[in-house]
N, CA, C and O atoms as a DFTB+ gen file, in Angstrom:
344 C
 N C O
     1  1      -5.002       8.093     -14.108
     2  2      -4.452       8.899     -15.161
     3  2      -3.991       8.021     -16.321
     4  3      -4.229       8.348     -17.484
     5  1      -3.325       6.898     -16.002
     6  2      -2.851       6.006     -17.061
     7  2      -4.005       5.468     -17.889
     8  3      -3.880       5.309     -19.103
     9  1      -5.131       5.188     -17.239
    10  2      -6.299       4.680     -17.965
    11  2      -6.851       5.728     -18.929
    12  3      -7.259       5.391     -20.041
    13  1      -6.867       6.973     -18.520
    14  2      -7.373       8.048     -19.379
    15  2      -6.462       8.232     -20.593
    16  3      -6.938       8.343     -21.723
    17  1      -5.163       8.263     -20.352
    18  2      -4.203       8.419     -21.457
    19  2      -4.324       7.250     -22.423
    20  3      -4.335       7.446     -23.638
    21  1      -4.414       6.035     -21.892
    22  2      -4.542       4.859     -22.756
    23  2      -5.823       4.921     -23.576
    24  3      -5.811       4.648     -24.776
    25  1      -6.908       5.274     -22.939
    26  2      -8.205       5.344     -23.629
    27  2      -8.175       6.385     -24.749
    28  3      -8.632       6.123     -25.862
    29  1      -7.636       7.561     -24.447
    30  2      -7.589       8.636     -25.437
    31  2      -6.653       8.326     -26.608
    32  3      -6.862       8.807     -27.722
    33  1      -5.630       7.526     -26.349
    34  2      -4.686       7.208     -27.425
    35  2      -4.992       5.873     -28.104
    36  3      -4.216       5.408     -28.938
    37  1      -6.125       5.255     -27.748
    38  2      -6.543       4.023     -28.400
    39  2      -5.782       2.787     -27.963
    40  3      -5.822       1.760     -28.641
    41  1      -5.095       2.873     -26.846
    42  2      -4.346       1.724     -26.320
    43  2      -5.177       0.979     -25.281
    44  3      -6.129       1.531     -24.730
    45  1      -4.811      -0.288     -25.011
    46  2      -5.535      -1.039     -23.976
    47  2      -5.393      -0.353     -22.608
    48  3      -4.321       0.139     -22.255
    49  1      -6.470      -0.332     -21.868
    50  2      -6.453       0.264     -20.532
    51  2      -5.751      -0.713     -19.587
    52  3      -6.111      -1.889     -19.540
    53  1      -4.749      -0.237     -18.833
    54  2      -4.054      -1.141     -17.916
    55  2      -4.967      -1.633     -16.797
    56  3      -5.908      -0.945     -16.402
    57  1      -4.680      -2.816     -16.297
    58  2      -5.436      -3.378     -15.182
    59  2      -5.071      -2.627     -13.905
    60  3      -3.891      -2.530     -13.569
    61  1      -6.057      -2.097     -13.192
    62  2      -5.737      -1.371     -11.961
    63  2      -5.208      -2.310     -10.880
    64  3      -5.612      -3.468     -10.778
    65  1      -4.297      -1.776     -10.083
    66  2      -3.750      -2.505      -8.938
    67  2      -3.833      -1.597      -7.714
    68  3      -3.751      -0.374      -7.828
    69  1      -3.994      -2.202      -6.563
    70  2      -4.175      -1.455      -5.325
    71  2      -3.259      -2.017      -4.248
    72  3      -3.033      -3.225      -4.175
    73  1      -2.736      -1.122      -3.411
    74  2      -1.892      -1.535      -2.295
    75  2      -2.549      -1.099      -1.002
    76  3      -3.053       0.020      -0.903
    77  1      -2.548      -1.973      -0.013
    78  2      -3.072      -1.656       1.305
    79  2      -1.960      -1.889       2.322
    80  3      -1.375      -2.971       2.377
    81  1      -1.676      -0.877       3.117
    82  2      -0.672      -1.004       4.168
    83  2      -1.297      -0.590       5.488
    84  3      -1.896       0.480       5.596
    85  1      -1.153      -1.439       6.484
    86  2      -1.623      -1.130       7.837
    87  2      -0.401      -1.036       8.746
    88  3       0.402      -1.966       8.827
    89  1      -0.275       0.093       9.421
    90  2       0.834       0.289      10.354
    91  2       0.324       0.189      11.776
    92  3      -0.826       0.522      12.064
    93  1       1.190      -0.271      12.660
    94  2       0.893      -0.310      14.084
    95  2       2.124       0.181      14.829
    96  3       3.191      -0.427      14.754
    97  1       1.966       1.286      15.549
    98  2       3.057       1.789      16.376
    99  2       2.920       1.103      17.735
   100  3       1.979       1.366      18.485
   101  1       3.858       0.232      18.035
   102  2       3.817      -0.559      19.256
   103  2       4.499       0.176      20.407
   104  3       4.110       0.013      21.563
   105  1       5.498       0.970      20.101
   106  2       6.239       1.744      21.094
   107  2       6.923       2.906      20.417
   108  3       6.794       3.084      19.206
   109  1       7.651       3.701      21.182
   110  2       8.296       4.908      20.657
   111  2       9.144       4.608      19.423
   112  3       9.069       5.336      18.434
   113  1       9.930       3.573      19.468
   114  2      10.820       3.205      18.366
   115  2      10.527       1.802      17.848
   116  3      11.434       1.099      17.404
   117  1       9.257       1.393      17.905
   118  2       8.917       0.028      17.508
   119  2       7.600       0.042      16.748
   120  3       6.536       0.269      17.325
   121  1       7.685      -0.202      15.452
   122  2       6.492      -0.248      14.626
   123  2       6.502      -1.473      13.732
   124  3       7.560      -2.022      13.428
   125  1       5.331      -1.894      13.315
   126  2       5.196      -3.045      12.424
   127  2       4.179      -2.700      11.339
   128  3       3.422      -1.737      11.463
   129  1       4.174      -3.497      10.283
   130  2       3.211      -3.245       9.212
   131  2       2.791      -4.546       8.544
   132  3       3.473      -5.568       8.626
   133  1       1.649      -4.469       7.885
   134  2       1.114      -5.553       7.061
   135  2       0.773      -4.926       5.719
   136  3       0.086      -3.906       5.660
   137  1       1.254      -5.538       4.642
   138  2       1.022      -5.005       3.299
   139  2       0.390      -6.091       2.435
   140  3       0.804      -7.250       2.476
   141  1      -0.610      -5.709       1.658
   142  2      -1.224      -6.624       0.696
   143  2      -1.465      -5.860      -0.598
   144  3      -1.693      -4.651      -0.586
   145  1      -1.414      -6.571      -1.698
   146  2      -1.659      -5.959      -3.001
   147  2      -2.798      -6.689      -3.686
   148  3      -2.941      -7.906      -3.567
   149  1      -3.612      -5.917      -4.412
   150  2      -4.805      -6.440      -5.054
   151  2      -4.880      -5.951      -6.498
   152  3      -4.264      -4.947      -6.857
   153  1      -5.634      -6.667      -7.315
   154  2      -5.860      -6.256      -8.701
   155  2      -7.272      -6.629      -9.110
   156  3      -7.938      -7.442      -8.469
   157  1      -7.703      -6.015     -10.185
   158  2      -9.000      -6.345     -10.748
   159  2      -8.898      -7.721     -11.394
   160  3      -7.960      -7.983     -12.147
   161  1      -9.843      -8.592     -11.111
   162  2      -9.841      -9.941     -11.677
   163  2      -9.924      -9.875     -13.196
   164  3     -10.429      -8.902     -13.757
   165  1      -9.431     -10.902     -13.849
   166  2      -9.406     -10.914     -15.314
   167  2     -10.793     -10.781     -15.931
   168  3     -10.932     -10.272     -17.043
   169  1     -11.824     -11.240     -15.212
   170  2     -13.193     -11.095     -15.742
   171  2     -13.778      -9.713     -15.448
   172  3     -14.889      -9.398     -15.875
   173  1     -13.009      -8.879     -14.703
   174  2     -13.456      -7.526     -14.395
   175  2     -14.536      -7.443     -13.347
   176  3     -15.069      -6.363     -13.091
   177  1     -14.871      -8.561     -12.735
   178  2     -15.991      -8.566     -11.809
   179  2     -15.654      -8.499     -10.341
   180  3     -16.550      -8.319      -9.517
   181  1     -14.406      -8.637      -9.989
   182  2     -14.041      -8.647      -8.579
   183  2     -12.607      -8.171      -8.419
   184  3     -11.857      -8.058      -9.388
   185  1     -12.253      -7.901      -7.193
   186  2     -10.869      -7.562      -6.875
   187  2     -10.284      -8.770      -6.157
   188  3     -10.905      -9.324      -5.250
   189  1      -9.083      -9.175      -6.569
   190  2      -8.449     -10.346      -5.968
   191  2      -7.060     -10.001      -5.456
   192  3      -6.394      -9.102      -5.969
   193  1      -6.644     -10.727      -4.444
   194  2      -5.321     -10.523      -3.871
   195  2      -4.264     -11.056      -4.836
   196  3      -4.441     -12.113      -5.442
   197  1      -3.172     -10.319      -4.972
   198  2      -2.059     -10.752      -5.810
   199  2      -1.186     -11.684      -4.969
   200  3      -0.681     -11.295      -3.916
   201  1      -1.016     -12.905      -5.443
   202  2      -0.233     -13.903      -4.703
   203  2       1.218     -13.465      -4.582
   204  3       1.787     -12.889      -5.510
   205  1       1.802     -13.741      -3.438
   206  2       3.218     -13.470      -3.164
   207  2       3.589     -11.996      -3.269
   208  3       4.744     -11.674      -3.549
   209  1       2.643     -11.106      -3.053
   210  2       2.914      -9.669      -3.050
   211  2       2.545      -9.114      -1.683
   212  3       1.486      -9.434      -1.142
   213  1       3.407      -8.291      -1.133
   214  2       3.161      -7.729       0.190
   215  2       3.809      -8.588       1.257
   216  3       4.760      -9.320       0.982
   217  1       3.302      -8.499       2.462
   218  2       3.853      -9.287       3.564
   219  2       3.701      -8.559       4.885
   220  3       2.990      -7.560       4.991
   221  1       4.382      -9.080       5.882
   222  2       4.349      -8.507       7.225
   223  2       5.761      -8.183       7.661
   224  3       6.728      -8.699       7.101
   225  1       5.877      -7.331       8.660
   226  2       7.197      -7.035       9.211
   227  2       7.813      -8.328       9.725
   228  3       7.146      -9.097      10.418
   229  1       9.077      -8.577       9.396
   230  2       9.705      -9.814       9.852
   231  2       9.851      -9.863      11.374
   232  3      10.082      -8.839      12.017
   233  1       9.716     -11.043      11.933
   234  2       9.860     -11.216      13.383
   235  2      11.266     -10.852      13.848
   236  3      11.450     -10.428      14.989
   237  1      12.252     -11.013      12.977
   238  2      13.639     -10.717      13.358
   239  2      14.122      -9.380      12.796
   240  3      15.318      -9.195      12.569
   241  1      13.186      -8.445      12.570
   242  2      13.548      -7.137      12.027
   243  2      14.523      -6.420      12.957
   244  3      14.417      -6.520      14.179
   245  1      15.460      -5.706      12.374
   246  2      16.428      -4.959      13.165
   247  2      15.750      -3.784      13.857
   248  3      14.660      -3.363      13.469
   249  1      16.405      -3.266      14.879
   250  2      15.841      -2.112      15.586
   251  2      15.717      -0.917      14.642
   252  3      14.803      -0.105      14.790
   253  1      16.621      -0.801      13.681
   254  2      16.533       0.283      12.697
   255  2      15.287       0.130      11.822
   256  3      14.604       1.115      11.540
   257  1      14.991      -1.088      11.396
   258  2      13.789      -1.327      10.596
   259  2      12.516      -1.044      11.395
   260  3      11.566      -0.462      10.870
   261  1      12.498      -1.451      12.649
   262  2      11.324      -1.209      13.495
   263  2      11.115       0.287      13.714
   264  3       9.985       0.774      13.732
   265  1      12.219       1.002      13.878
   266  2      12.150       2.456      14.032
   267  2      11.658       3.106      12.730
   268  3      10.882       4.061      12.763
   269  1      12.111       2.587      11.597
   270  2      11.687       3.110      10.298
   271  2      10.180       2.922      10.104
   272  3       9.514       3.787       9.534
   273  1       9.646       1.801      10.573
   274  2       8.207       1.560      10.467
   275  2       7.411       2.631      11.214
   276  3       6.345       3.045      10.761
   277  1       7.930       3.077      12.357
   278  2       7.272       4.150      13.105
   279  2       7.261       5.422      12.264
   280  3       6.244       6.112      12.187
   281  1       8.398       5.733      11.632
   282  2       8.474       6.925      10.780
   283  2       7.492       6.815       9.616
   284  3       6.824       7.792       9.276
   285  1       7.398       5.641       9.007
   286  2       6.447       5.430       7.914
   287  2       5.009       5.626       8.394
   288  3       4.198       6.241       7.702
   289  1       4.701       5.107       9.573
   290  2       3.343       5.225      10.118
   291  2       2.979       6.693      10.336
   292  3       1.894       7.134       9.958
   293  1       3.891       7.440      10.946
   294  2       3.610       8.862      11.197
   295  2       3.512       9.642       9.886
   296  3       2.681      10.542       9.760
   297  1       4.350       9.303       8.921
   298  2       4.300       9.958       7.615
   299  2       2.970       9.670       6.917
   300  3       2.345      10.574       6.362
   301  1       2.542       8.399       6.948
   302  2       1.260       8.036       6.340
   303  2       0.130       8.840       6.975
   304  3      -0.714       9.394       6.271
   305  1       0.115       8.904       8.308
   306  2      -0.951       9.616       9.011
   307  2      -0.956      11.102       8.647
   308  3      -2.009      11.678       8.376
   309  1       0.211      11.705       8.643
   310  2       0.328      13.127       8.302
   311  2      -0.220      13.381       6.890
   312  3      -0.987      14.321       6.682
   313  1       0.170      12.553       5.937
   314  2      -0.298      12.724       4.564
   315  2      -1.796      12.456       4.433
   316  3      -2.489      13.159       3.697
   317  1      -2.291      11.463       5.129
   318  2      -3.717      11.146       5.097
   319  2      -4.547      12.317       5.598
   320  3      -5.513      12.722       4.953
   321  1      -4.170      12.858       6.745
   322  2      -4.908      13.992       7.325
   323  2      -4.854      15.182       6.372
   324  3      -5.865      15.852       6.160
   325  1      -3.699      15.445       5.804
   326  2      -3.567      16.574       4.887
   327  2      -4.455      16.370       3.639
   328  3      -5.144      17.293       3.206
   329  1      -4.429      15.165       3.078
   330  2      -5.213      14.888       1.863
   331  2      -6.711      14.913       2.121
   332  3      -7.473      15.367       1.266
   333  1      -7.149      14.438       3.275
   334  2      -8.581      14.285       3.526
   335  2      -9.205      15.524       4.179
   336  3     -10.330      15.896       3.843
   337  1      -8.499      16.154       5.090
   338  2      -9.129      17.204       5.881
   339  2      -8.655      18.622       5.569
   340  3      -9.284      19.584       6.010
   341  1      -7.578      18.772       4.832
   342  2      -7.083      20.142       4.581
   343  2      -7.243      20.556       3.156
   344  3      -6.876      21.673       2.792
């Protein structure tokens, strides 16, 4: 949407950025995730990973954080199914 608005108003089109998150539910109240962010390369020919963006669940994450990851995973799945199949 931002690209369309920029194009129509004669402004530079912003560089697209993408986020990828992978969740893993390890147990009832134990989840982890891996996040990476990407952008279109300056030459426009490839997608490259954004340095120092994203990360993994910390090894010393609190039980509350691990439980929250499970909630995020279930929320992502629910939204994905709704967006794709309904």
